[in-house]
DSSP file (Angstrom, degrees, kcal/mol; ACC not computed):
  #  RESIDUE AA STRUCTURE BP1 BP2  ACC     N-H-->O    O-->H-N    N-H-->O    O-->H-N    TCO  KAPPA ALPHA  PHI   PSI    X-CA   Y-CA   Z-CA
    1    1 A X              0   0    0      0, 0.0     2,-0.1     0, 0.0    63,-0.0   0.000 360.0 360.0 360.0 133.6    0.0    0.0    0.0
    2    2 A X    >   -     0   0    0      1,-0.1     3,-1.6     3,-0.0     0, 0.0  -0.345 360.0-110.3 -74.3 159.4    1.3    3.4   -0.9
    3    3 A X  G >  S+     0   0    0      1,-0.3     3,-1.7     2,-0.2    -1,-0.1   0.847 117.4  60.7 -59.5 -36.1    1.7    6.1    1.7
    4    4 A X  G 3  S+     0   0    0      1,-0.3    -1,-0.3    37,-0.1    35,-0.1   0.684 100.6  57.1 -67.0 -15.6   -1.1    8.1    0.2
    5    5 A X  G <  S+     0   0    0     -3,-1.6    37,-2.6    36,-0.1     2,-0.4   0.144  94.5  87.6 -99.7  18.2   -3.4    5.2    0.9
    6    6 A X  B <  S-a   42   0A   0     -3,-1.7     2,-0.7    35,-0.3    37,-0.2  -0.927  70.3-137.3-120.7 143.6   -2.7    5.1    4.7
    7    7 A X        +     0   0    0     35,-1.3    37,-0.2    -2,-0.4    -3,-0.0  -0.887  37.3 162.3 -90.1 117.1   -4.2    6.9    7.6
    8    8 A X        +     0   0    0     -2,-0.7     2,-0.2    35,-0.1    -1,-0.2   0.744  35.8  89.2-111.7 -30.9   -1.1    7.8    9.6
    9    9 A X     >  -     0   0    0      1,-0.1     4,-2.1     4,-0.0     3,-0.2  -0.524  66.4-139.2 -83.2 137.6   -2.0   10.5   12.1
   10   10 A X  H  > S+     0   0    0     -2,-0.2     4,-2.5     1,-0.2     5,-0.2   0.868 104.1  56.3 -58.1 -39.7   -3.1    9.6   15.5
   11   11 A X  H  > S+     0   0    0      1,-0.2     4,-2.3     2,-0.2    -1,-0.2   0.895 107.2  48.4 -62.4 -41.1   -5.8   12.4   15.4
   12   12 A X  H  > S+     0   0    0     -3,-0.2     4,-2.6     2,-0.2     5,-0.2   0.899 109.4  53.4 -67.1 -40.0   -7.3   11.0   12.2
   13   13 A X  H  X S+     0   0    0     -4,-2.1     4,-2.6     1,-0.2     5,-0.2   0.959 112.1  44.7 -55.0 -52.3   -7.4    7.5   13.8
   14   14 A X  H  X S+     0   0    0     -4,-2.5     4,-2.4     1,-0.2    -2,-0.2   0.884 112.5  51.5 -62.6 -39.7   -9.3    8.8   16.8
   15   15 A X  H  X S+     0   0    0     -4,-2.3     4,-1.7     2,-0.2     5,-0.2   0.926 113.2  44.2 -63.4 -45.8  -11.6   10.9   14.7
   16   16 A X  H  X S+     0   0    0     -4,-2.6     4,-2.0     1,-0.2    -2,-0.2   0.918 115.3  48.4 -66.2 -43.5  -12.6    8.0   12.4
   17   17 A X  H  < S+     0   0    0     -4,-2.6    -2,-0.2    -5,-0.2    -1,-0.2   0.885 114.9  44.4 -65.4 -39.0  -12.9    5.6   15.4
   18   18 A X  H  < S+     0   0    0     -4,-2.4    -1,-0.2    -5,-0.2    -2,-0.2   0.806 126.2  27.0 -79.0 -27.7  -15.1    7.9   17.4
   19   19 A X  H  < S+     0   0    0     -4,-1.7    -2,-0.2    -5,-0.2    -3,-0.2   0.607  99.9  91.5-110.1 -14.3  -17.5    9.1   14.7
   20   20 A X  S  < S-     0   0    0     -4,-2.0    13,-0.2    -5,-0.2    -4,-0.0  -0.463  76.8-103.7 -92.0 154.9  -17.6    6.3   12.1
   21   21 A X  E     -B   32   0A   0     11,-0.8    11,-1.6    -2,-0.1     2,-0.4  -0.276  40.1-133.8 -63.8 161.0  -19.9    3.3   11.7
   22   22 A X  E     -B   31   0A   0      9,-0.2     2,-0.4     2,-0.0     9,-0.2  -0.945  18.3-167.0-126.6 140.3  -18.5   -0.1   12.8
   23   23 A X  E     -B   30   0A   0      7,-2.5     7,-3.3    -2,-0.4     2,-0.4  -0.998  18.2-163.5-119.6 130.3  -18.5   -3.6   11.3
   24   24 A X  E     +B   29   0A   0     -2,-0.4     2,-0.2     5,-0.2     5,-0.2  -0.932  14.3 166.8-119.6 138.5  -17.4   -6.4   13.6
   25   25 A X        -     0   0    0      3,-2.9    74,-0.0    -2,-0.4    -2,-0.0  -0.713  54.6 -85.7-129.7-174.9  -16.3   -9.9   12.8
   26   26 A X  S    S+     0   0    0     -2,-0.2    60,-0.2     1,-0.2     3,-0.1   0.829 126.1  19.9 -64.0 -31.8  -14.6  -12.6   14.8
   27   27 A X  S    S+     0   0    0      1,-0.1    57,-2.4    59,-0.1     2,-0.3   0.468 121.6  49.4-118.9  -4.3  -11.1  -11.3   14.1
   28   28 A X  E     - C   0  83A   0     55,-0.2    -3,-2.9    58,-0.1     2,-0.4  -0.969  48.4-159.9-139.6 151.1  -11.6   -7.6   13.0
   29   29 A X  E     -BC  24  82A   0     53,-2.1    53,-3.0    -2,-0.3     2,-0.6  -0.991  23.9-164.9-123.5 121.2  -13.3   -4.4   14.0
   30   30 A X  E     -BC  23  81A   0     -7,-3.3    -7,-2.5    -2,-0.4     2,-0.4  -0.933   8.4-171.8-116.7 117.4  -13.6   -2.1   11.0
   31   31 A X  E     +BC  22  80A   0     49,-2.5    49,-2.9    -2,-0.6     2,-0.3  -0.872  18.4 171.7-101.4 138.1  -14.5    1.6   11.4
   32   32 A X  E     +BC  21  79A   0    -11,-1.6   -11,-0.8    -2,-0.4     2,-0.3  -0.983  17.7 175.0-147.4 156.4  -15.2    3.5    8.2
   33   33 A X  E     - C   0  78A   0     45,-1.7    45,-3.0    -2,-0.3   -13,-0.1  -0.974  45.1 -86.3-153.0 155.0  -16.4    6.8    6.8
   34   34 A X  E     - C   0  77A   0     -2,-0.3     2,-0.3    43,-0.2    43,-0.3  -0.383  49.4-136.5 -61.7 143.2  -16.7    8.3    3.3
   35   35 A X        -     0   0    0     41,-2.0    -1,-0.1     2,-0.1    41,-0.1  -0.741  17.5-150.7-106.7 150.7  -13.5    9.9    2.3
   36   36 A X  S    S+     0   0    0     -2,-0.3    -1,-0.1     3,-0.0    -2,-0.0   0.593  75.2  94.0 -88.4 -13.6  -12.8   13.3    0.6
   37   37 A X  S    S-     0   0    0      2,-0.2    -2,-0.1     1,-0.1     4,-0.1  -0.237  88.8-113.7 -73.7 166.7   -9.7   11.9   -1.0
   38   38 A X  S    S+     0   0    0      2,-0.1     2,-0.3    38,-0.0    -1,-0.1   0.735  97.6  27.5 -73.6 -23.9   -9.6   10.3   -4.5
   39   39 A X  S    S-     0   0    0    -35,-0.1    35,-0.2    37,-0.1    -2,-0.2  -0.841  96.8 -81.0-133.0 168.5   -8.8    6.9   -3.1
   40   40 A X        -     0   0    0     33,-3.3     2,-0.4    35,-0.4    38,-0.2  -0.362  35.4-152.7 -67.4 149.8   -9.4    4.9    0.0
   41   41 A X  E     - d   0  78A   0     36,-2.3    38,-3.1    -4,-0.1     2,-0.4  -0.993  12.5-164.1-124.2 136.0   -7.1    5.4    3.0
   42   42 A X  E     -ad   6  79A   0    -37,-2.6   -35,-1.3    -2,-0.4     2,-0.4  -0.964  10.1-168.7-128.5 135.1   -6.5    2.6    5.4
   43   43 A X  E     - d   0  80A   0     36,-2.9    38,-3.2    -2,-0.4     2,-0.4  -0.949  10.6-154.6-118.3 143.4   -5.1    2.4    9.0
   44   44 A X  E     - d   0  81A   0     -2,-0.4     2,-0.5   -37,-0.2    38,-0.2  -0.968   6.8-169.8-122.3 130.8   -4.2   -0.8   10.7
   45   45 A X  E     - d   0  82A   0     36,-2.9    38,-2.8    -2,-0.4     2,-0.5  -0.980   4.5-179.6-122.8 124.3   -4.1   -1.2   14.5
   46   46 A X  E     - d   0  83A   0     -2,-0.5    38,-0.1    36,-0.2    10,-0.1  -0.987  20.0-139.7-125.6 121.9   -2.7   -4.3   16.1
   47   47 A X    >   -     0   0    0     36,-0.7     3,-1.7    -2,-0.5     4,-0.2  -0.287  23.3-114.0 -77.9 160.2   -2.7   -4.6   19.9
   48   48 A X  G >  S+     0   0    0      1,-0.3     3,-1.4     2,-0.2    -1,-0.1   0.701 112.7  74.8 -64.6 -19.0    0.1   -6.0   22.1
   49   49 A X  G 3  S+     0   0    0      1,-0.3    -1,-0.3     3,-0.0     3,-0.1   0.718  85.8  64.0 -65.3 -19.1   -2.4   -8.7   23.0
   50   50 A X  G <  S-     0   0    0     -3,-1.7     2,-0.3     1,-0.3    -1,-0.3   0.662 119.7 -90.5 -78.5 -16.2   -1.7  -10.1   19.5
   51   51 A X    <   -     0   0    0     -3,-1.4    -1,-0.3    -4,-0.2    34,-0.0  -0.888  60.7 -29.6 139.1-169.7    2.0  -10.8   20.4
   52   52 A X  S  > S-     0   0    0     -2,-0.3     4,-2.6    -3,-0.1     5,-0.2  -0.027  72.8 -84.9 -73.2-178.1    5.4   -9.2   20.4
   53   53 A X  H  > S+     0   0    0      1,-0.2     4,-2.5     2,-0.2     5,-0.2   0.866 127.2  53.1 -60.3 -39.7    6.6   -6.6   17.9
   54   54 A X  H  > S+     0   0    0      2,-0.2     4,-2.0     1,-0.2    -1,-0.2   0.931 112.0  45.0 -63.1 -45.0    7.7   -9.2   15.3
   55   55 A X  H  > S+     0   0    0      2,-0.2     4,-2.4     1,-0.2    -2,-0.2   0.914 112.8  50.8 -64.9 -44.1    4.2  -10.9   15.4
   56   56 A X  H  X S+     0   0    0     -4,-2.6     4,-2.2     1,-0.2    -2,-0.2   0.905 111.3  47.8 -62.6 -41.5    2.4   -7.5   15.2
   57   57 A X  H  X S+     0   0    0     -4,-2.5     4,-2.3     2,-0.2    -1,-0.2   0.880 110.2  52.9 -66.9 -36.5    4.5   -6.4   12.2
   58   58 A X  H  X S+     0   0    0     -4,-2.0     4,-2.3    -5,-0.2    -2,-0.2   0.919 109.1  49.7 -61.7 -43.5    3.8   -9.7   10.5
   59   59 A X  H  X S+     0   0    0     -4,-2.4     4,-2.5     2,-0.2    -2,-0.2   0.919 110.1  50.3 -62.7 -44.0    0.1   -9.3   11.0
   60   60 A X  H  X S+     0   0    0     -4,-2.2     4,-2.4     1,-0.2    -1,-0.2   0.900 110.1  50.1 -62.5 -40.3    0.2   -5.7    9.6
   61   61 A X  H  X S+     0   0    0     -4,-2.3     4,-2.1     2,-0.2    -1,-0.2   0.907 110.8  50.3 -63.1 -40.3    2.1   -7.0    6.5
   62   62 A X  H  X S+     0   0    0     -4,-2.3     4,-2.5     2,-0.2    -2,-0.2   0.918 110.0  49.6 -63.3 -43.5   -0.5   -9.7    6.0
   63   63 A X  H  X S+     0   0    0     -4,-2.5     4,-2.3     1,-0.2    -2,-0.2   0.928 110.8  49.7 -62.1 -44.9   -3.3   -7.2    6.3
   64   64 A X  H  X S+     0   0    0     -4,-2.4     4,-2.4     1,-0.2    -1,-0.2   0.890 111.2  49.8 -61.2 -38.6   -1.7   -4.9    3.7
   65   65 A X  H  X S+     0   0    0     -4,-2.1     4,-2.3     2,-0.2    -2,-0.2   0.898 108.8  52.2 -66.3 -40.5   -1.2   -7.9    1.4
   66   66 A X  H  X S+     0   0    0     -4,-2.5     4,-2.0     1,-0.2     5,-0.2   0.923 112.2  46.0 -59.5 -44.4   -4.8   -8.9    1.8
   67   67 A X  H  X S+     0   0    0     -4,-2.3     4,-2.3     1,-0.2    -2,-0.2   0.910 112.1  50.3 -66.6 -42.8   -5.9   -5.4    0.8
   68   68 A X  H  < S+     0   0    0     -4,-2.4    -1,-0.2     1,-0.2    -2,-0.2   0.866 115.4  44.1 -63.1 -36.3   -3.5   -5.2   -2.1
   69   69 A X  H  < S+     0   0    0     -4,-2.3    -1,-0.2    -5,-0.1    -2,-0.2   0.808 132.4  10.4 -79.3 -30.7   -4.8   -8.6   -3.4
   70   70 A X  H  < S+     0   0    0     -4,-2.0     2,-0.4    -5,-0.2    -3,-0.2   0.485  99.8  86.4-136.3   0.8   -8.5   -8.1   -3.0
   71   71 A X     <  -     0   0    0     -4,-2.3     2,-0.9    -5,-0.2    -1,-0.0  -0.906  64.4-133.1-113.7 136.3   -9.7   -4.6   -2.2
   72   72 A X    >   -     0   0    0     -2,-0.4     3,-1.5     1,-0.2    -4,-0.1  -0.739  14.8-166.1 -85.4 106.2  -10.4   -1.9   -4.7
   73   73 A X  T 3  S+     0   0    0     -2,-0.9   -33,-3.3     1,-0.3     4,-0.2   0.574  77.8  79.4 -71.5  -8.7   -8.7    1.2   -3.4
   74   74 A X  T 3  S+     0   0    0    -35,-0.2    -1,-0.3     2,-0.1     2,-0.1   0.686  70.0  98.3 -74.3 -15.6  -10.6    3.4   -5.9
   75   75 A X  S <  S-     0   0    0     -3,-1.5     2,-1.2     1,-0.1   -35,-0.4  -0.495  84.5-123.6 -65.6 144.0  -13.6    3.2   -3.5
   76   76 A X        +     0   0    0     -2,-0.1   -41,-2.0   -37,-0.1     2,-0.3  -0.661  59.4 125.3-102.2  82.4  -13.6    6.4   -1.4
   77   77 A X  E     -C   34   0A   0     -2,-1.2   -36,-2.3   -43,-0.3     2,-0.6  -0.982  53.1-139.6-134.0 146.5  -13.5    5.4    2.2
   78   78 A X  E     -Cd  33  41A   0    -45,-3.0   -45,-1.7    -2,-0.3     2,-0.4  -0.947  36.7-171.8 -97.5 125.0  -11.3    6.1    5.2
   79   79 A X  E     -Cd  32  42A   0    -38,-3.1   -36,-2.9    -2,-0.6     2,-0.5  -0.959  22.2-166.0-127.7 134.9  -10.9    2.8    7.0
   80   80 A X  E     -Cd  31  43A   0    -49,-2.9   -49,-2.5    -2,-0.4     2,-0.6  -0.987  11.2-162.6-116.5 122.1   -9.5    1.7   10.3
   81   81 A X  E     -Cd  30  44A   0    -38,-3.2   -36,-2.9    -2,-0.5     2,-0.6  -0.920   1.9-166.5-107.0 115.8   -8.9   -2.0   10.8
   82   82 A X  E     -Cd  29  45A   0    -53,-3.0   -53,-2.1    -2,-0.6     2,-0.5  -0.909  13.7-144.6-102.2 122.1   -8.5   -3.1   14.4
   83   83 A X  E     -Cd  28  46A   0    -38,-2.8   -36,-0.7    -2,-0.6   -55,-0.2  -0.757  14.7-137.5 -91.2 124.0   -7.1   -6.7   14.6
   84   84 A X    >   -     0   0    0    -57,-2.4     3,-1.8    -2,-0.5    -1,-0.0  -0.327  23.0-109.4 -77.2 161.7   -8.5   -8.7   17.5
   85   85 A X  T 3  S+     0   0    0      1,-0.3    -1,-0.1    -2,-0.1   -58,-0.1   0.706 113.7  69.5 -64.1 -20.7   -6.4  -10.9   19.7
   86   86 A X  T 3  S+     0   0    0    -60,-0.2    -1,-0.3     2,-0.1   -59,-0.1   0.559  71.5 118.1 -76.6  -7.3   -8.1  -14.0   18.2
   87   87 A X    <   -     0   0    0     -3,-1.8     2,-0.6   -60,-0.2   -28,-0.0  -0.373  52.6-155.6 -60.8 134.6   -6.4  -13.3   14.8
   88   88 A X    >   -     0   0    0      3,-0.1     3,-2.0     1,-0.1     7,-0.2  -0.940   8.7-160.0-117.8 109.4   -4.1  -16.3   13.8
   89   89 A X  T 3  S+     0   0    0     -2,-0.6     3,-0.5     1,-0.3    -1,-0.1   0.746  90.5  63.1 -60.3 -23.0   -1.3  -15.3   11.4
   90   90 A X  T 3  S+     0   0    0      1,-0.2    -1,-0.3     2,-0.1     2,-0.2   0.622  94.4  62.2 -78.2 -10.9   -0.9  -19.0   10.4
   91   91 A X    <>  +     0   0    0     -3,-2.0     4,-2.4     1,-0.2    -1,-0.2  -0.367  63.8 150.0-106.7  51.6   -4.5  -19.1    8.9
   92   92 A X  H  >  +     0   0    0     -3,-0.5     4,-2.7     1,-0.2     5,-0.2   0.866  65.8  52.2 -55.0 -46.2   -3.8  -16.4    6.3
   93   93 A X  H  > S+     0   0    0      1,-0.2     4,-2.1     2,-0.2    -1,-0.2   0.926 113.5  41.8 -60.6 -48.6   -6.4  -17.7    3.7
   94   94 A X  H  > S+     0   0    0      1,-0.2     4,-2.1     2,-0.2    -1,-0.2   0.895 115.6  50.5 -66.8 -39.9   -9.3  -17.8    6.1
   95   95 A X  H  X S+     0   0    0     -4,-2.4     4,-2.3     1,-0.2    -2,-0.2   0.887 109.8  51.3 -65.4 -38.6   -8.4  -14.5    7.7
   96   96 A X  H  X S+     0   0    0     -4,-2.7     4,-2.7    -5,-0.2     5,-0.2   0.917 108.8  50.4 -65.2 -43.5   -8.1  -12.9    4.2
   97   97 A X  H  X S+     0   0    0     -4,-2.1     4,-2.2     1,-0.2    -1,-0.2   0.920 111.2  49.0 -60.0 -44.5  -11.6  -14.1    3.2
   98   98 A X  H  X S+     0   0    0     -4,-2.1     4,-2.0     2,-0.2    -2,-0.2   0.919 113.1  46.4 -62.6 -44.7  -13.1  -12.8    6.4
   99   99 A X  H  X S+     0   0    0     -4,-2.3     4,-2.7     2,-0.2    -2,-0.2   0.931 113.1  47.7 -65.5 -45.8  -11.5   -9.4    6.0
  100  100 A X  H  X S+     0   0    0     -4,-2.7     4,-1.6     1,-0.2    -1,-0.2   0.861 110.7  52.3 -67.3 -34.6  -12.4   -9.0    2.3
  101  101 A X  H  X S+     0   0    0     -4,-2.2     4,-0.6    -5,-0.2    -1,-0.2   0.916 111.6  47.5 -62.4 -42.8  -16.0  -10.0    3.0
  102  102 A X  H >< S+     0   0    0     -4,-2.0     3,-1.2     1,-0.2    -2,-0.2   0.926 111.3  49.7 -64.2 -45.1  -16.2   -7.4    5.7
  103  103 A X  H >< S+     0   0    0     -4,-2.7     3,-1.2     1,-0.3    -1,-0.2   0.792 102.1  62.8 -66.8 -27.2  -14.7   -4.7    3.5
  104  104 A X  H 3< S+     0   0    0     -4,-1.6    -1,-0.3     1,-0.2    -2,-0.2   0.715  97.4  59.5 -69.1 -18.5  -17.2   -5.6    0.7
  105  105 A X  T X< S+     0   0    0     -3,-1.2     3,-1.8    -4,-0.6    -1,-0.2   0.470  75.3 123.5 -88.3  -2.9  -20.0   -4.5    3.1
  106  106 A X  T <  S+     0   0    0     -3,-1.2     3,-0.1     1,-0.3    -3,-0.0  -0.365  79.6  13.3 -62.4 133.7  -18.8   -0.9    3.5
  107  107 A X  T 3  S+     0   0    0      1,-0.3     2,-0.5    -2,-0.1    -1,-0.3   0.305  98.2 116.3  85.1  -9.3  -21.4    1.6    2.6
  108  108 A X  S <  S-     0   0    0     -3,-1.8    -1,-0.3     1,-0.0    -3,-0.0  -0.812  75.4-110.5 -92.4 126.9  -24.1   -0.9    2.5
  109  109 A X        -     0   0    0     -2,-0.5     2,-0.3    -3,-0.1    -1,-0.0  -0.321  32.5-144.5 -59.0 133.2  -26.9   -0.3    5.1
  110  110 A X              0   0    0      1,-0.1    -1,-0.1    -2,-0.0    -3,-0.0  -0.752 360.0 360.0 -99.5 146.8  -26.8   -3.0    7.8
  111  111 A X              0   0    0     -2,-0.3    -1,-0.1     0, 0.0    -2,-0.1   0.412 360.0 360.0 -94.6 360.0  -29.9   -4.3    9.5
């Protein structure tokens, strides 16, 4: 993911998390809002509960790869993906399917 496609500032993270709608799955909490930018911007948050620094960085690389492989960045959303402690880096395929299914629901009214 290019730098222009990332939410980097702490203030923007907090703004999106506090004001945006939420989608929850077993391994992810996704906060999103419509973006004013030309492309989607994505921020990834991985807690210390997920493991040490090496594990957390591995998880972030996996999330970025999932997004690069299956998400259309031309959709205009600011997205924060919070990875829950139940995420298992060794189950990449199943985790990717779950995340991409969740991201496909952005902007669709939920019941």
